[in-house]
N, CA, C and O atoms as CSV, one atom per row, in Angstrom:
chain,resi,resn,atom,element,x,y,z
A,1,MET,N,N,116.120,81.453,71.749
A,1,MET,CA,C,115.296,80.582,72.545
A,1,MET,C,C,114.938,81.236,73.875
A,1,MET,O,O,114.410,80.582,74.774
A,2,ASP,N,N,115.227,82.520,73.995
A,2,ASP,CA,C,114.884,83.234,75.218
A,2,ASP,C,C,113.383,83.492,75.272
A,2,ASP,O,O,112.688,83.427,74.258
A,3,GLU,N,N,112.905,83.784,76.466
A,3,GLU,CA,C,111.532,84.227,76.641
A,3,GLU,C,C,111.384,85.583,75.939
A,3,GLU,O,O,112.338,86.360,75.903
A,4,PRO,N,N,110.212,85.876,75.385
A,4,PRO,CA,C,110.021,87.148,74.679
A,4,PRO,C,C,110.388,88.376,75.511
A,4,PRO,O,O,110.926,89.342,74.969
A,5,VAL,N,N,110.109,88.358,76.811
A,5,VAL,CA,C,110.415,89.524,77.652
A,5,VAL,C,C,111.915,89.774,77.694
A,5,VAL,O,O,112.355,90.918,77.574
A,6,ALA,N,N,112.707,88.715,77.863
A,6,ALA,CA,C,114.167,88.855,77.907
A,6,ALA,C,C,114.705,89.257,76.536
A,6,ALA,O,O,115.585,90.110,76.426
A,7,LEU,N,N,114.169,88.637,75.510
A,7,LEU,CA,C,114.634,88.920,74.155
A,7,LEU,C,C,114.281,90.341,73.728
A,7,LEU,O,O,115.071,91.011,73.063
A,8,GLU,N,N,113.096,90.792,74.113
A,8,GLU,CA,C,112.657,92.133,73.725
A,8,GLU,C,C,113.592,93.215,74.257
A,8,GLU,O,O,113.939,94.143,73.526
A,9,SER,N,N,114.001,93.109,75.509
A,9,SER,CA,C,114.898,94.125,76.070
A,9,SER,C,C,116.285,94.058,75.425
A,9,SER,O,O,116.918,95.089,75.197
A,10,GLU,N,N,116.748,92.854,75.136
A,10,GLU,CA,C,118.049,92.706,74.472
A,10,GLU,C,C,117.995,93.276,73.064
A,10,GLU,O,O,118.901,93.999,72.648
A,11,TRP,N,N,116.933,92.951,72.325
A,11,TRP,CA,C,116.802,93.440,70.965
A,11,TRP,C,C,116.653,94.953,70.927
A,11,TRP,O,O,117.139,95.607,70.005
A,12,GLU,N,N,115.979,95.508,71.932
A,12,GLU,CA,C,115.847,96.964,71.994
A,12,GLU,C,C,117.216,97.606,72.191
A,12,GLU,O,O,117.548,98.594,71.536
A,13,ARG,N,N,117.997,97.043,73.086
A,13,ARG,CA,C,119.345,97.558,73.362
A,13,ARG,C,C,120.236,97.464,72.126
A,13,ARG,O,O,121.055,98.350,71.880
A,14,LYS,N,N,120.079,96.403,71.357
A,14,LYS,CA,C,120.924,96.171,70.173
A,14,LYS,C,C,120.317,96.731,68.886
A,14,LYS,O,O,120.910,96.595,67.815
A,15,HIS,N,N,119.157,97.352,68.979
A,15,HIS,CA,C,118.473,97.925,67.807
A,15,HIS,C,C,118.218,96.856,66.734
A,15,HIS,O,O,118.417,97.098,65.544
A,16,ALA,N,N,117.784,95.694,67.168
A,16,ALA,CA,C,117.575,94.570,66.257
A,16,ALA,C,C,116.390,94.785,65.313
A,16,ALA,O,O,116.478,94.447,64.133
A,17,ILE,N,N,115.296,95.336,65.808
A,17,ILE,CA,C,114.117,95.507,64.958
A,17,ILE,C,C,114.407,96.470,63.798
A,17,ILE,O,O,114.067,96.157,62.658
A,18,PRO,N,N,115.022,97.628,64.053
A,18,PRO,CA,C,115.378,98.478,62.896
A,18,PRO,C,C,116.322,97.769,61.922
A,18,PRO,O,O,116.221,97.974,60.712
A,19,ALA,N,N,117.233,96.942,62.427
A,19,ALA,CA,C,118.141,96.205,61.540
A,19,ALA,C,C,117.353,95.220,60.674
A,19,ALA,O,O,117.603,95.109,59.474
A,20,LEU,N,N,116.398,94.502,61.286
A,20,LEU,CA,C,115.579,93.564,60.509
A,20,LEU,C,C,114.766,94.298,59.455
A,20,LEU,O,O,114.561,93.789,58.353
A,21,THR,N,N,114.312,95.470,59.786
A,21,THR,CA,C,113.508,96.274,58.870
A,21,THR,C,C,114.340,96.841,57.728
A,21,THR,O,O,113.902,96.845,56.577
A,22,ASP,N,N,115.537,97.317,58.044
A,22,ASP,CA,C,116.339,98.061,57.066
A,22,ASP,C,C,117.329,97.227,56.255
A,22,ASP,O,O,117.649,97.596,55.125
A,23,TYR,N,N,117.821,96.120,56.795
A,23,TYR,CA,C,118.951,95.433,56.161
A,23,TYR,C,C,118.669,94.038,55.618
A,23,TYR,O,O,119.514,93.481,54.917
A,24,TYR,N,N,117.520,93.459,55.914
A,24,TYR,CA,C,117.274,92.076,55.512
A,24,TYR,C,C,116.131,91.984,54.512
A,24,TYR,O,O,115.057,92.546,54.728
A,25,ASP,N,N,116.373,91.269,53.415
A,25,ASP,CA,C,115.331,91.014,52.427
A,25,ASP,C,C,114.483,89.822,52.837
A,25,ASP,O,O,113.278,89.793,52.586
A,26,GLU,N,N,115.114,88.836,53.471
A,26,GLU,CA,C,114.436,87.636,53.945
A,26,GLU,C,C,115.005,87.238,55.295
A,26,GLU,O,O,116.173,87.483,55.597
A,27,LEU,N,N,114.155,86.620,56.097
A,27,LEU,CA,C,114.585,86.045,57.376
A,27,LEU,C,C,114.312,84.556,57.296
A,27,LEU,O,O,113.156,84.133,57.330
A,28,TRP,N,N,115.353,83.766,57.189
A,28,TRP,CA,C,115.177,82.326,57.062
A,28,TRP,C,C,115.055,81.712,58.445
A,28,TRP,O,O,115.887,81.940,59.324
A,29,VAL,N,N,113.999,80.928,58.617
A,29,VAL,CA,C,113.737,80.260,59.887
A,29,VAL,C,C,113.832,78.761,59.647
A,29,VAL,O,O,113.071,78.194,58.863
A,30,TYR,N,N,114.770,78.134,60.327
A,30,TYR,CA,C,114.946,76.686,60.202
A,30,TYR,C,C,113.801,75.989,60.923
A,30,TYR,O,O,113.608,76.193,62.121
A,31,GLY,N,N,113.043,75.171,60.207
A,31,GLY,CA,C,111.940,74.444,60.816
A,31,GLY,C,C,110.625,74.724,60.113
A,31,GLY,O,O,110.591,75.174,58.968
A,32,LEU,N,N,109.544,74.445,60.829
A,32,LEU,CA,C,108.204,74.594,60.289
A,32,LEU,C,C,107.407,75.587,61.127
A,32,LEU,O,O,107.564,75.627,62.347
A,33,PRO,N,N,106.552,76.389,60.489
A,33,PRO,CA,C,105.768,77.367,61.252
A,33,PRO,C,C,104.799,76.714,62.239
A,33,PRO,O,O,104.429,77.329,63.239
A,34,GLN,N,N,104.386,75.476,61.966
A,34,GLN,CA,C,103.474,74.775,62.867
A,34,GLN,C,C,104.153,74.390,64.183
A,34,GLN,O,O,103.484,74.144,65.187
A,35,ILE,N,N,105.479,74.340,64.167
A,35,ILE,CA,C,106.220,73.904,65.353
A,35,ILE,C,C,106.702,75.077,66.177
A,35,ILE,O,O,106.650,75.028,67.406
A,36,CYS,N,N,107.174,76.137,65.528
A,36,CYS,CA,C,107.749,77.245,66.288
A,36,CYS,C,C,107.673,78.559,65.521
A,36,CYS,O,O,107.971,78.618,64.328
A,37,ASP,N,N,107.271,79.600,66.220
A,37,ASP,CA,C,107.355,80.963,65.699
A,37,ASP,C,C,108.375,81.673,66.575
A,37,ASP,O,O,108.040,82.079,67.689
A,38,PRO,N,N,109.605,81.835,66.109
A,38,PRO,CA,C,110.653,82.410,66.949
A,38,PRO,C,C,110.402,83.862,67.345
A,38,PRO,O,O,111.052,84.375,68.256
A,39,LEU,N,N,109.467,84.526,66.670
A,39,LEU,CA,C,109.171,85.923,66.987
A,39,LEU,C,C,107.870,86.081,67.770
A,39,LEU,O,O,107.411,87.200,67.996
A,40,GLU,N,N,107.279,84.967,68.180
A,40,GLU,CA,C,106.031,85.008,68.949
A,40,GLU,C,C,106.227,85.783,70.253
A,40,GLU,O,O,107.217,85.597,70.961
A,41,GLY,N,N,105.279,86.641,70.549
A,41,GLY,CA,C,105.342,87.417,71.773
A,41,GLY,C,C,106.132,88.710,71.654
A,41,GLY,O,O,106.202,89.488,72.605
A,42,LEU,N,N,106.731,88.944,70.482
A,42,LEU,CA,C,107.495,90.170,70.258
A,42,LEU,C,C,106.695,91.110,69.364
A,42,LEU,O,O,105.947,90.664,68.494
A,43,ASP,N,N,106.852,92.384,69.579
A,43,ASP,CA,C,106.153,93.382,68.770
A,43,ASP,C,C,106.957,93.614,67.492
A,43,ASP,O,O,107.785,94.520,67.410
A,44,ILE,N,N,106.688,92.773,66.505
A,44,ILE,CA,C,107.425,92.791,65.240
A,44,ILE,C,C,106.526,93.386,64.160
A,44,ILE,O,O,105.369,92.985,64.034
A,45,PRO,N,N,107.038,94.333,63.381
A,45,PRO,CA,C,106.223,94.906,62.296
A,45,PRO,C,C,105.797,93.838,61.279
A,45,PRO,O,O,106.527,92.883,61.016
A,46,ALA,N,N,104.617,94.023,60.724
A,46,ALA,CA,C,104.109,93.093,59.708
A,46,ALA,C,C,105.065,92.998,58.526
A,46,ALA,O,O,105.179,91.937,57.913
A,47,SER,N,N,105.750,94.083,58.197
A,47,SER,CA,C,106.689,94.068,57.068
A,47,SER,C,C,107.841,93.095,57.319
A,47,SER,O,O,108.352,92.485,56.379
A,48,VAL,N,N,108.246,92.948,58.558
A,48,VAL,CA,C,109.303,91.988,58.901
A,48,VAL,C,C,108.743,90.573,58.851
A,48,VAL,O,O,109.394,89.669,58.327
A,49,ARG,N,N,107.554,90.371,59.385
A,49,ARG,CA,C,106.941,89.035,59.378
A,49,ARG,C,C,106.745,88.519,57.951
A,49,ARG,O,O,106.885,87.322,57.699
A,50,ARG,N,N,106.425,89.410,57.029
A,50,ARG,CA,C,106.238,88.988,55.631
A,50,ARG,C,C,107.537,88.488,55.009
A,50,ARG,O,O,107.501,87.752,54.022
A,51,ARG,N,N,108.656,88.865,55.555
A,51,ARG,CA,C,109.958,88.430,55.026
A,51,ARG,C,C,110.411,87.087,55.592
A,51,ARG,O,O,111.426,86.544,55.156
A,52,MET,N,N,109.674,86.551,56.553
A,52,MET,CA,C,110.051,85.272,57.154
A,52,MET,C,C,109.805,84.142,56.164
A,52,MET,O,O,108.717,84.025,55.600
A,53,VAL,N,N,110.818,83.317,55.958
A,53,VAL,CA,C,110.724,82.161,55.075
A,53,VAL,C,C,111.116,80.940,55.895
A,53,VAL,O,O,112.266,80.813,56.315
A,54,TYR,N,N,110.173,80.051,56.120
A,54,TYR,CA,C,110.470,78.811,56.844
A,54,TYR,C,C,111.112,77.834,55.871
A,54,TYR,O,O,110.559,77.547,54.810
A,55,THR,N,N,112.276,77.329,56.238
A,55,THR,CA,C,113.046,76.469,55.340
A,55,THR,C,C,112.685,75.003,55.444
A,55,THR,O,O,113.087,74.215,54.588
A,56,GLY,N,N,111.943,74.614,56.459
A,56,GLY,CA,C,111.714,73.198,56.692
A,56,GLY,C,C,112.956,72.620,57.342
A,56,GLY,O,O,113.716,73.337,57.993
A,57,TYR,N,N,113.161,71.329,57.166
A,57,TYR,CA,C,114.313,70.654,57.763
A,57,TYR,C,C,115.219,70.101,56.684
A,57,TYR,O,O,114.769,69.805,55.577
A,58,LEU,N,N,116.480,69.965,57.001
A,58,LEU,CA,C,117.457,69.441,56.051
A,58,LEU,C,C,117.302,67.939,55.893
A,58,LEU,O,O,116.994,67.231,56.851
A,59,ARG,N,N,117.516,67.466,54.686
A,59,ARG,CA,C,117.486,66.022,54.431
A,59,ARG,C,C,118.735,65.377,54.992
A,59,ARG,O,O,119.795,66.001,55.049
A,60,ARG,N,N,118.613,64.159,55.396
A,60,ARG,CA,C,119.775,63.419,55.894
A,60,ARG,C,C,120.575,62.804,54.742
A,60,ARG,O,O,121.753,62.487,54.909
A,61,THR,N,N,119.955,62.637,53.596
A,61,THR,CA,C,120.655,62.078,52.442
A,61,THR,C,C,120.505,63.033,51.268
A,61,THR,O,O,119.547,63.802,51.189
A,62,VAL,N,N,121.453,62.970,50.373
A,62,VAL,CA,C,121.409,63.790,49.162
A,62,VAL,C,C,120.809,62.920,48.055
A,62,VAL,O,O,121.283,61.809,47.818
A,63,PRO,N,N,119.788,63.409,47.387
A,63,PRO,CA,C,119.186,62.610,46.307
A,63,PRO,C,C,120.158,62.435,45.152
A,63,PRO,O,O,120.984,63.307,44.881
A,64,GLU,N,N,120.051,61.314,44.484
A,64,GLU,CA,C,120.886,61.060,43.310
A,64,GLU,C,C,120.374,61.906,42.155
A,64,GLU,O,O,119.377,61.562,41.521
A,65,THR,N,N,121.042,62.990,41.886
A,65,THR,CA,C,120.682,63.907,40.816
A,65,THR,C,C,121.918,64.186,39.989
A,65,THR,O,O,122.931,64.617,40.539
A,66,PRO,N,N,121.873,63.957,38.702
A,66,PRO,CA,C,123.058,64.199,37.879
A,66,PRO,C,C,123.633,65.604,38.059
A,66,PRO,O,O,124.851,65.777,38.009
A,67,ALA,N,N,122.804,66.581,38.262
A,67,ALA,CA,C,123.304,67.962,38.415
A,67,ALA,C,C,124.141,68.133,39.680
A,67,ALA,O,O,124.908,69.089,39.796
A,68,LEU,N,N,123.994,67.207,40.627
A,68,LEU,CA,C,124.728,67.318,41.898
A,68,LEU,C,C,126.020,66.510,41.896
A,68,LEU,O,O,126.780,66.561,42.863
A,69,VAL,N,N,126.278,65.765,40.822
A,69,VAL,CA,C,127.476,64.930,40.743
A,69,VAL,C,C,128.638,65.791,40.245
A,69,VAL,O,O,128.554,66.421,39.191
A,70,ARG,N,N,129.709,65.805,41.013
A,70,ARG,CA,C,130.896,66.582,40.632
A,70,ARG,C,C,131.671,65.831,39.564
A,70,ARG,O,O,131.910,64.629,39.676
A,71,MET,N,N,132.058,66.557,38.533
A,71,MET,CA,C,132.859,65.965,37.463
A,71,MET,C,C,134.329,66.056,37.836
A,71,MET,O,O,134.790,67.093,38.312
A,72,ALA,N,N,135.053,64.992,37.624
A,72,ALA,CA,C,136.487,64.956,37.971
A,72,ALA,C,C,137.333,65.605,36.917
A,72,ALA,O,O,138.555,65.660,37.053
């Protein structure tokens, strides 16, 4: 939740961009793209952006699904 300028210097120091490029198949972002782009303002390679998957929000209730019922 830092400003891009603060985050950019921290990520540079920690080598975060090469790590995102080399070690992650997907980057899960909690929420919706219409509400927040956590990488906005950062110089992120297109290859990393393509791996971003917005998860939406968690449900407050679990739907009644037989596959989700634990057998005793």
